One Martini backbone bead per residue (centre of mass of N, CA, C, O) as a GRO file, in nm:
protein
  300
    1MET     BB    1   0.985  -9.348  -1.798
    2LYS     BB    2   1.036  -9.691  -1.874
    3ALA     BB    3   1.235  -9.829  -2.154
    4ALA     BB    4   1.269 -10.066  -2.412
    5ALA     BB    5   1.540 -10.027  -2.651
    6ILE     BB    6   1.659 -10.002  -2.970
    7THR     BB    7   1.967  -9.856  -3.123
    8ALA     BB    8   1.992 -10.121  -3.307
    9TYR     BB    9   2.091 -10.376  -3.491
   10GLY     BB   10   2.085 -10.712  -3.320
   11ASP     BB   11   2.154 -10.833  -3.040
   12PRO     BB   12   2.037 -10.809  -2.720
   13ASP     BB   13   2.254 -10.570  -2.646
   14VAL     BB   14   2.077 -10.333  -2.795
   15LEU     BB   15   1.932 -10.327  -2.542
   16THR     BB   16   1.779 -10.037  -2.361
   17ILE     BB   17   1.741  -9.853  -2.085
   18LEU     BB   18   1.505  -9.583  -2.079
   19ASP     BB   19   1.421  -9.245  -2.048
   20ALA     BB   20   1.074  -9.144  -2.092
   21PRO     BB   21   0.810  -8.988  -2.180
   22THR     BB   22   0.497  -8.965  -2.123
   23PRO     BB   23   0.238  -9.011  -2.287
   24GLU     BB   24   0.024  -8.825  -2.507
   25PRO     BB   25  -0.288  -8.838  -2.565
   26GLY     BB   26  -0.491  -8.848  -2.821
   27PRO     BB   27  -0.748  -8.876  -3.008
   28GLY     BB   28  -0.899  -9.157  -2.884
   29GLU     BB   29  -0.699  -9.203  -2.645
   30ALA     BB   30  -0.542  -9.411  -2.419
   31LEU     BB   31  -0.403  -9.437  -2.103
   32VAL     BB   32  -0.163  -9.701  -2.022
   33ALA     BB   33  -0.061  -9.910  -1.774
   34VAL     BB   34   0.194 -10.127  -1.814
   35ILE     BB   35   0.238 -10.443  -1.677
   36ALA     BB   36   0.256 -10.630  -1.947
   37SER     BB   37   0.459 -10.818  -2.175
   38THR     BB   38   0.619 -10.960  -2.461
   39ILE     BB   39   0.775 -11.227  -2.651
   40ASN     BB   40   0.815 -11.235  -3.007
   41PRO     BB   41   0.937 -11.330  -3.299
   42VAL     BB   42   0.893 -11.031  -3.421
   43ASP     BB   43   1.104 -10.906  -3.231
   44VAL     BB   44   1.350 -11.054  -3.327
   45LYS     BB   45   1.328 -10.975  -3.626
   46THR     BB   46   1.342 -10.665  -3.573
   47ARG     BB   47   1.643 -10.687  -3.428
   48THR     BB   48   1.729 -10.820  -3.695
   49PRO     BB   49   1.929 -10.802  -3.950
   50GLY     BB   50   1.770 -10.858  -4.277
   51THR     BB   51   1.472 -10.825  -4.226
   52PRO     BB   52   1.138 -10.732  -4.305
   53GLN     BB   53   1.174 -10.603  -4.030
   54GLN     BB   54   1.118 -10.255  -3.939
   55VAL     BB   55   1.207  -9.943  -3.834
   56GLY     BB   56   1.158  -9.600  -3.829
   57GLN     BB   57   1.341  -9.566  -3.558
   58PHE     BB   58   1.583  -9.439  -3.341
   59PRO     BB   59   1.479  -9.542  -3.101
   60ALA     BB   60   1.311  -9.868  -3.032
   61VAL     BB   61   1.007 -10.003  -2.926
   62LEU     BB   62   0.894 -10.294  -2.858
   63GLY     BB   63   0.619 -10.494  -2.883
   64TRP     BB   64   0.257 -10.642  -2.905
   65ASP     BB   65   0.184 -10.662  -2.591
   66VAL     BB   66  -0.092 -10.568  -2.372
   67ALA     BB   67  -0.118 -10.527  -2.008
   68GLY     BB   68  -0.351 -10.313  -1.825
   69ILE     BB   69  -0.426  -9.983  -1.706
   70VAL     BB   70  -0.642  -9.734  -1.695
   71ILE     BB   71  -0.604  -9.385  -1.667
   72THR     BB   72  -0.712  -9.268  -1.937
   73ALA     BB   73  -1.029  -9.154  -2.109
   74PRO     BB   74  -1.258  -9.110  -2.313
   75ASP     BB   75  -1.597  -9.074  -2.236
   76ASP     BB   76  -1.714  -9.234  -2.515
   77THR     BB   77  -1.568  -9.538  -2.484
   78GLY     BB   78  -1.613  -9.710  -2.192
   79TRP     BB   79  -1.364  -9.603  -2.041
   80ALA     BB   80  -1.196  -9.637  -1.728
   81PRO     BB   81  -1.032  -9.588  -1.454
   82GLY     BB   82  -0.898  -9.922  -1.378
   83ASP     BB   83  -0.922 -10.077  -1.621
   84ARG     BB   84  -0.870 -10.386  -1.754
   85VAL     BB   85  -0.640 -10.447  -2.028
   86ILE     BB   86  -0.603 -10.542  -2.387
   87ALA     BB   87  -0.360 -10.551  -2.655
   88MET     BB   88  -0.255 -10.488  -2.985
   89HIS     BB   89   0.083 -10.319  -2.988
   90PRO     BB   90   0.277 -10.209  -3.206
   91PRO     BB   91   0.524 -10.069  -3.333
   92GLN     BB   92   0.592  -9.728  -3.393
   93PRO     BB   93   0.708  -9.483  -3.596
   94ASP     BB   94   0.805  -9.304  -3.323
   95GLY     BB   95   0.921  -9.561  -3.123
   96ALA     BB   96   0.697  -9.682  -3.000
   97GLY     BB   97   0.549  -9.936  -2.763
   98SER     BB   98   0.529 -10.215  -2.519
   99TRP     BB   99   0.827 -10.167  -2.368
  100GLN     BB  100   0.648  -9.978  -2.154
  101GLN     BB  101   0.486  -9.812  -1.878
  102TYR     BB  102   0.347  -9.644  -2.119
  103ALA     BB  103   0.045  -9.613  -2.326
  104ALA     BB  104  -0.088  -9.501  -2.632
  105ILE     BB  105  -0.420  -9.591  -2.713
  106PRO     BB  106  -0.668  -9.684  -2.880
  107ALA     BB  107  -0.963  -9.739  -2.749
  108ALA     BB  108  -1.073  -9.936  -2.976
  109ALA     BB  109  -0.826 -10.154  -2.919
  110LEU     BB  110  -0.960 -10.247  -2.667
  111ALA     BB  111  -0.984 -10.497  -2.412
  112PRO     BB  112  -1.069 -10.710  -2.187
  113ALA     BB  113  -0.940 -10.859  -1.940
  114PRO     BB  114  -0.909 -11.120  -1.782
  115GLN     BB  115  -1.034 -11.204  -1.453
  116THR     BB  116  -0.882 -11.496  -1.375
  117VAL     BB  117  -0.622 -11.339  -1.432
  118ASP     BB  118  -0.344 -11.192  -1.452
  119LEU     BB  119  -0.170 -10.955  -1.638
  120THR     BB  120   0.077 -11.130  -1.699
  121THR     BB  121  -0.094 -11.358  -1.839
  122ALA     BB  122  -0.274 -11.179  -2.028
  123ALA     BB  123  -0.036 -11.093  -2.225
  124THR     BB  124  -0.041 -11.377  -2.398
  125LEU     BB  125  -0.297 -11.332  -2.584
  126PRO     BB  126  -0.334 -11.149  -2.832
  127LEU     BB  127  -0.142 -11.244  -3.068
  128ALA     BB  128  -0.164 -11.552  -3.041
  129ALA     BB  129  -0.482 -11.575  -3.065
  130LEU     BB  130  -0.519 -11.411  -3.337
  131THR     BB  131  -0.337 -11.578  -3.511
  132ALA     BB  132  -0.474 -11.855  -3.484
  133ASP     BB  133  -0.761 -11.783  -3.553
  134GLN     BB  134  -0.709 -11.661  -3.844
  135ALA     BB  135  -0.576 -11.917  -3.963
  136LEU     BB  136  -0.826 -12.111  -3.916
  137THR     BB  137  -1.020 -11.943  -4.087
  138ARG     BB  138  -0.854 -11.970  -4.355
  139LEU     BB  139  -0.867 -12.301  -4.361
  140ALA     BB  140  -1.157 -12.397  -4.339
  141LEU     BB  141  -1.238 -12.658  -4.171
  142ARG     BB  142  -1.365 -12.966  -4.167
  143ASP     BB  143  -1.477 -13.224  -3.977
  144ASP     BB  144  -1.306 -13.451  -4.170
  145GLU     BB  145  -1.043 -13.299  -4.108
  146ARG     BB  146  -0.682 -13.277  -4.093
  147LEU     BB  147  -0.463 -13.129  -3.857
  148LEU     BB  148  -0.153 -12.940  -3.851
  149VAL     BB  149   0.064 -12.833  -3.585
  150THR     BB  150   0.341 -12.632  -3.571
  151GLY     BB  151   0.464 -12.567  -3.272
  152ALA     BB  152   0.249 -12.660  -3.050
  153ALA     BB  153   0.402 -12.566  -2.768
  154GLY     BB  154   0.368 -12.297  -2.824
  155SER     BB  155   0.183 -12.025  -2.833
  156VAL     BB  156   0.040 -12.029  -3.103
  157GLY     BB  157   0.015 -12.342  -3.127
  158GLY     BB  158  -0.152 -12.381  -2.864
  159MET     BB  159  -0.392 -12.209  -2.943
  160ALA     BB  160  -0.469 -12.382  -3.198
  161ILE     BB  161  -0.527 -12.633  -3.049
  162GLN     BB  162  -0.758 -12.531  -2.873
  163LEU     BB  163  -0.948 -12.413  -3.106
  164ALA     BB  164  -0.973 -12.665  -3.259
  165ALA     BB  165  -1.102 -12.845  -3.036
  166ARG     BB  166  -1.346 -12.666  -2.977
  167ALA     BB  167  -1.435 -12.702  -3.303
  168GLY     BB  168  -1.380 -13.028  -3.375
  169ILE     BB  169  -1.087 -13.052  -3.464
  170ARG     BB  170  -0.846 -13.271  -3.580
  171ALA     BB  171  -0.548 -13.211  -3.400
  172ALA     BB  172  -0.209 -13.202  -3.455
  173GLY     BB  173   0.119 -13.216  -3.310
  174LEU     BB  174   0.430 -13.057  -3.381
  175VAL     BB  175   0.749 -13.116  -3.216
  176SER     BB  176   1.091 -13.083  -3.120
  177ARG     BB  177   1.021 -13.275  -2.857
  178PRO     BB  178   0.916 -13.555  -2.679
  179GLU     BB  179   0.854 -13.392  -2.398
  180HIS     BB  180   0.603 -13.216  -2.552
  181GLU     BB  181   0.364 -13.404  -2.617
  182SER     BB  182   0.198 -13.388  -2.349
  183ALA     BB  183   0.126 -13.086  -2.363
  184VAL     BB  184  -0.044 -13.110  -2.618
  185LEU     BB  185  -0.245 -13.310  -2.526
  186ASP     BB  186  -0.354 -13.120  -2.289
  187LEU     BB  187  -0.480 -12.910  -2.498
  188GLY     BB  188  -0.642 -13.121  -2.730
  189ALA     BB  189  -0.489 -13.317  -2.896
  190ALA     BB  190  -0.515 -13.612  -3.083
  191SER     BB  191  -0.199 -13.565  -3.143
  192ALA     BB  192   0.169 -13.636  -3.107
  193HIS     BB  193   0.484 -13.514  -3.253
  194SER     BB  194   0.855 -13.548  -3.320
  195ASN     BB  195   0.827 -13.703  -3.611
  196PRO     BB  196   0.780 -13.615  -3.928
  197VAL     BB  197   0.813 -13.885  -4.085
  198SER     BB  198   0.558 -14.039  -3.901
  199ALA     BB  199   0.295 -13.844  -3.887
  200GLY     BB  200   0.190 -13.813  -4.180
  201GLU     BB  201  -0.122 -13.695  -4.322
  202PHE     BB  202  -0.262 -13.369  -4.427
  203ASP     BB  203  -0.505 -13.135  -4.512
  204ALA     BB  204  -0.374 -12.937  -4.298
  205ILE     BB  205  -0.155 -12.649  -4.225
  206PHE     BB  206  -0.016 -12.492  -3.939
  207ASP     BB  207   0.269 -12.280  -3.956
  208THR     BB  208   0.509 -12.197  -3.672
  209ALA     BB  209   0.804 -12.376  -3.751
  210GLY     BB  210   0.837 -12.552  -3.996
  211VAL     BB  211   0.781 -12.770  -4.303
  212PHE     BB  212   0.955 -12.748  -4.566
  213ASP     BB  213   1.121 -13.035  -4.538
  214HIS     BB  214   0.797 -13.173  -4.530
  215PRO     BB  215   0.573 -13.218  -4.770
  216HIS     BB  216   0.437 -13.491  -4.691
  217LEU     BB  217   0.234 -13.374  -4.472
  218LEU     BB  218   0.083 -13.281  -4.727
  219ARG     BB  219  -0.155 -13.335  -4.910
  220GLU     BB  220  -0.287 -13.353  -5.202
  221GLY     BB  221  -0.463 -13.063  -5.201
  222GLY     BB  222  -0.401 -12.899  -4.970
  223ARG     BB  223  -0.339 -12.675  -4.680
  224LEU     BB  224  -0.145 -12.367  -4.624
  225VAL     BB  225  -0.046 -12.184  -4.313
  226THR     BB  226   0.190 -11.928  -4.263
  227VAL     BB  227   0.423 -11.726  -4.034
  228SER     BB  228   0.637 -11.726  -4.225
  229ASP     BB  229   0.896 -11.543  -4.424
  230ASP     BB  230   0.948 -11.777  -4.586
  231THR     BB  231   0.981 -11.932  -4.876
  232ILE     BB  232   0.783 -12.134  -5.050
  233PRO     BB  233   0.831 -12.421  -5.180
  234ASP     BB  234   0.767 -12.567  -5.471
  235ALA     BB  235   0.690 -12.855  -5.357
  236LEU     BB  236   0.464 -12.740  -5.174
  237GLU     BB  237   0.294 -12.575  -5.380
  238GLN     BB  238   0.234 -12.818  -5.574
  239ARG     BB  239   0.077 -12.985  -5.349
  240ALA     BB  240  -0.110 -12.736  -5.312
  241ALA     BB  241  -0.387 -12.558  -5.331
  242SER     BB  242  -0.285 -12.382  -5.085
  243ALA     BB  243  -0.007 -12.135  -5.005
  244VAL     BB  244   0.021 -11.918  -4.722
  245HIS     BB  245   0.043 -11.620  -4.579
  246ASN     BB  246   0.002 -11.499  -4.235
  247TYR     BB  247  -0.112 -11.175  -4.104
  248VAL     BB  248  -0.178 -11.021  -3.840
  249GLN     BB  249  -0.494 -10.871  -3.711
  250HIS     BB  250  -0.652 -10.647  -3.542
  251HIS     BB  251  -0.946 -10.754  -3.320
  252PRO     BB  252  -1.120 -10.642  -3.055
  253HIS     BB  253  -1.373 -10.818  -3.061
  254ARG     BB  254  -1.226 -11.100  -3.073
  255LEU     BB  255  -1.063 -11.049  -2.812
  256ARG     BB  256  -1.303 -11.042  -2.629
  257GLU     BB  257  -1.386 -11.342  -2.688
  258LEU     BB  258  -1.116 -11.468  -2.596
  259SER     BB  259  -1.118 -11.367  -2.306
  260ALA     BB  260  -1.388 -11.517  -2.238
  261LEU     BB  261  -1.262 -11.807  -2.275
  262ALA     BB  262  -1.057 -11.775  -2.041
  263ASP     BB  263  -1.281 -11.735  -1.821
  264GLU     BB  264  -1.422 -12.024  -1.898
  265GLY     BB  265  -1.171 -12.240  -1.944
  266ARG     BB  266  -1.120 -12.265  -2.284
  267LEU     BB  267  -0.838 -12.091  -2.240
  268ARG     BB  268  -0.498 -12.131  -2.214
  269LEU     BB  269  -0.252 -11.965  -2.029
  270ARG     BB  270   0.115 -11.949  -2.089
  271VAL     BB  271   0.396 -11.912  -1.886
  272ALA     BB  272   0.742 -11.970  -1.930
  273GLY     BB  273   0.827 -11.669  -1.823
  274GLN     BB  274   0.976 -11.410  -1.608
  275TYR     BB  275   1.065 -11.055  -1.649
  276PRO     BB  276   1.212 -10.777  -1.594
  277LEU     BB  277   1.281 -10.499  -1.766
  278ALA     BB  278   1.590 -10.495  -1.690
  279LEU     BB  279   1.588 -10.804  -1.839
  280VAL     BB  280   1.543 -10.812  -2.136
  281ALA     BB  281   1.780 -10.940  -2.274
  282GLN     BB  282   1.754 -11.214  -2.116
  283ALA     BB  283   1.480 -11.267  -2.229
  284ASN     BB  284   1.558 -11.282  -2.523
  285ARG     BB  285   1.749 -11.520  -2.505
  286ARG     BB  286   1.543 -11.720  -2.407
  287ALA     BB  287   1.353 -11.701  -2.650
  288GLU     BB  288   1.570 -11.780  -2.878
  289ALA     BB  289   1.616 -12.080  -2.754
  290GLY     BB  290   1.363 -12.204  -2.699
  291GLY     BB  291   1.151 -12.458  -2.579
  292LEU     BB  292   0.855 -12.338  -2.526
  293LEU     BB  293   0.567 -12.336  -2.279
  294GLY     BB  294   0.504 -12.063  -2.417
  295LYS     BB  295   0.568 -11.735  -2.276
  296ILE     BB  296   0.751 -11.446  -2.253
  297VAL     BB  297   0.757 -11.214  -1.991
  298ILE     BB  298   0.728 -10.855  -1.923
  299ALA     BB  299   0.774 -10.664  -1.631
  300MET     BB  300   0.718 -10.331  -1.534
   0.00000   0.00000   0.00000
């Protein structure tokens, strides 16, 4: 099979297309033909030297999202050859990951892919939706509270806007450029802002893009959840009742529910661009450039 691996830390040029053996599933694992994966910020961080994200060995295959088709699965798992599935499947200690044509994944970690979209689009769901969902759960917003989502036009931010609106939460979106405000409103935001100075004050912030230079966005006694690895500044911590980092956990049952929301038309999945595996370095450069309305997908 073909796999896209990093052979060292560095810029996208360290990505190499390798020939690798097809994985042999272990006990309880399904063999999945990976149709598509995605590029997430964590992949860029893992490739970049000096970040908290490290690989166990080189070469290392990156990628956290899988959308594919079951080839084999243990009889007692409920999965059968031909089933369309999704999963959050991060890089493994042995160098395996999701940017490869086949993956051995614990059958219990799989969830049904949405039936109303193709698998290329379905690949955008797992990490982004679970990250947004878990952050909103941690913020525990009341009906009368106002939420700000930073990076609201992006993949995780856009999921958070949709999930918040569906829950009846008044969510505002902060974006990096004025032309993205309409896209955030289309996702269900109560308001959209490209100028943090005039955006107002909020009871809670879900930070996917950095508000650390603008502590005034959070009211005194408000709550902050960030997916950034950066240290939360003292000025922001002192202003907040709680200010925490949140790292996504795989939750197959909840992923099944989120997949159903996509099938019901209540969660929109957005592909910002699609690249074949052979152009994975080019895809990484596009992802790093930012300004995306959705997620970059890699088709195997």
